[in-house]
C-alpha positions in Angstrom: 10.1 -9.4 -1.6 12.7 -7.9 -3.9 12.0 -4.2 -3.4 13.4 -2.0 -0.7 10.8 -1.0 1.9 10.9 0.2 5.5 8.4 -0.4 8.2 7.7 1.2 11.6 4.9 1.2 14.1 2.8 4.4 13.9 2.8 6.6 17.0 -0.8 5.7 17.8 0.1 2.0 17.6 -2.9 1.3 15.5 -1.1 0.8 12.2 2.3 0.2 10.6 3.8 2.8 8.3 5.5 1.2 5.2 7.5 3.2 2.8 8.3 1.7 -0.6 10.4 4.7 -1.9 8.6 4.8 -5.2 6.1 7.2 -6.8 2.7 5.8 -7.6 0.1 7.1 -10.0 -3.0 6.7 -7.8 -5.4 7.5 -10.6 -4.0 4.7 -12.7 -3.8 2.3 -9.7 -7.4 3.0 -8.9 -8.4 1.6 -12.3 -7.2 -1.9 -11.4 -7.6 -2.1 -7.6 -10.9 -2.5 -5.8 -10.8 0.6 -3.7 -12.9 1.9 -0.8 -11.7 5.4 -1.3 -10.0 6.8 -4.4 -8.7 10.3 -4.9 -5.6 11.7 -6.5 -4.1 12.0 -3.0 -5.0 8.7 -1.3 -6.3 5.2 -2.1 -7.8 3.0 0.6 -8.0 -0.7 -0.3 -8.7 -4.0 1.5 -6.4 -6.9 0.6 -7.1 -10.2 2.4 -8.7 -8.4 5.4 -5.8 -5.9 5.6 -6.6 -2.2 5.2 -4.0 -0.2 3.3 -4.0 3.6 2.8 -1.7 4.3 -0.2 -0.2 7.7 -1.0 1.5 8.9 -4.2 4.9 9.0 -2.5 4.8 5.2 -1.9 4.0 5.6 1.7 1.4 3.3 3.1 -0.5 2.9 6.4 -1.3 -0.7 7.0 -4.0 -1.7 9.5 -5.3 -4.9 10.8 -2.0 -6.7 11.0 -0.1 -7.8 14.1 3.5 -7.5 13.0 5.7 -5.4 10.8 6.4 -8.5 8.7 2.7 -8.9 8.0 2.5 -5.2 7.0 5.5 -5.6 4.6 3.9 -8.7 3.1 0.5 -6.9 2.5 2.3 -3.8 1.1 4.3 -6.1 -1.3 1.1 -7.7 -2.5 -0.4 -4.3 -3.2 2.6 -3.0 -5.0 2.8 -6.1 -7.2 -0.8 -5.5 -8.3 0.0 -1.8 -9.0 3.2 -2.7 -10.8 1.5 -5.3 -13.0 -1.1 -2.8 -14.1 1.6 -0.3 -15.0 3.5 -2.8 -17.1 0.4 -3.6 -19.1 -0.2 0.0 -19.9 
């Protein structure tokens, strides 16, 4: 994982909040990701059984993980997919 990201446990302790400190075009990202929900304000995707809510600011809520490290790994996988689509465009 080469990008700077922070992770913290959400106050409800049901998810981890990951911040990637990068702007994301959700409309473009939705074209390459298999999404459950896709709007200009939020994408909800499942990656390997992990649910991630992605916001245009680079903030993510990561559910169905046990540790912050697992949340960071899932977020990194998602961002790699989004970055790959942006480089092709």
